[in-house]
N, C-alpha and C positions, 0 to 999 in steps of 0.2 A: 680378460675381455669385457666381463661384466662391469667393472669399475669405469670403463670408457663409455658406457652406453649413454649417459646423459650428454656427453660431449659429441657423440656421433648423432644423437637426436637433435641436439641444437645446431649442429652443422647442417643437417638435412633441412631443418626449418629456414635457416639463412640461405641455403642454395635455392629452396622453393621461392622465397621472397625475391632473390635477385633475378630468377627466371621470370617471375611475375613482372618485376619492374622493366626488365629488357623487353618482354613482350608487349607491355603497355606502351613503352617508348616507341617501338617499332609501329604499333597500330596507330598511335596518336589520335584516338578517337574516344568518344564518350562510351562506347560499348565495352571497352576494356580500360577502366580507369587503373591507375597505379596504386600500389599499396598505401603510399602516404595519403593519397586523396580519399581512399576507402576508410583508412584509420581515422583521418580527420573527421569524416562524415559520421563515423561511429561514435566518436568522442562527443560531437556536437548533439547526436541524438541521445546519447547517454546522459549528458548535462541537463537537457530540458525534460528528462523523465520518460520520453516517448519510447525509447528503446526498451526500457524495463517494462513498461506496460505491455508492449507487444510480445516481449519474450515471456512474460507471465501468462498472457492469453494462450501463446503457442504451447507453452508447458502444460497448461490445463487441458487443452485439446489432446496432447500426446498422452497424458496420464489417463484420461477417460477412454480414449482409444485403446490403450494398452490393457486396462482393466477389462473392457468389453471383449476384446479379442481373447484374452486369457481365460475368461469365464466361459464364454461360448466355445472357443476352441478346445479347451480342456474337457468340457462336457461331451462334446461331439467326439473328440479323439479317444477319450477313455471308453465311451459306449461302442466305438468302432473296434477298439482293441480287444473288448470283452465279448463282443457279439459278431459273429460272422455275417449274419443277416444284415445288420446295420452297416457293417463294413462294405458288403456288396452294394447296399442301397446308396450310401454316401460317396463311395470311391469315385464314381463318374463326376459327382458335383465337385469334389476336391480337385480333380484333374482340370476341370472347366475353369474354376475360380483361381487355380495356380497359373493358368495361362492367359487370364484376362489382364491386360496391363493396367497398372495402378492409375494412370491418366484416364483411361476409359471409365474406371469405376468412379472416380472423382467427378468427372463430367456428368455421368448418368445420376449420381446422387444429387448434384446441384440442379439438374434439369427436373428430377422427380420431386425433391424436397425444398428447392429454392436455395438461396445463398444464406444458409443458416449455419450455426455452430453445430446443431445436430447432424446436418448433412456432411460436414467435414469430418466429424467424429465417426460417423457411420461409414464413410468412404474408407477411411484408414483401417477401421475395424474389419470391414469386409475384405480388404486386401490382405490382412494379417491372419484372419481366422483360419484359413487352410493350412498355413505354416504350422501354427500351434496345434491344429487338429492332427496333422501327420506326425508331428513330434510326439505328441501324448498318445497317439495310437500305438507307435512303436514302443513307447514306454509301458503301455498297458499290456502289450503282447509279450514284453520281457519280464513281467512279474513272476516271481519264484512261486510256482504252484504249490510247492511243499510248505512254504510259509502261509499261504492262504488256507491250505488244508488244515495246518496246525491251529490257525485262528478259528477255523470252523469247529474243530475238535474241542477246543476250549470254550466255545460258545461266548466269545467276547463281544458279540454284537457287531452290527454293521458300521456304526460311528467309530468304535474303538478299532475295528479291523482297518477302516479307512485311515485313521489317524496314526496308528502305530505299525501297521504292516504295509499298507498300499502307498501312502504318501511318501514315506521315507524312501521307497523304491523308485518313486517317480521324480524325486529331486534332481538327479542328474539330467532328466529330460526336460 
């Protein structure tokens, strides 16, 4: 069955394109253009360099947002997983931020900070930090206590404990 996977995936894409074409034909409006019209517009935007410019700007924003969310979320989550008081303190914040729709966060950031790159990066980061924090909290809670005690007994120091004991255990998270 595995050897037929590319064929099945290709067939799935063709069926999706056919459904899109039929839906666009039935709608016959500008709000749902067909695949050929969309691919033609993409090719034109690609030829004049505009598409690559915008893709590059979007990827830069996504990368900045990812790093910011990972750094802040990891720090908060690790602290919550290792300290019960911090967990109690930040738990309600996480619940609140997990339930705020992304669109609301984006609109608020644009209202507060204007239509800037920083506002866009901050909005995406604020939306993703709770997810990272919860994942890292659970990872910090699951750390093997015996390995931490062993590192303590051998007095290998905080940096080496983080690098050789803690981080390898957090990789799956």
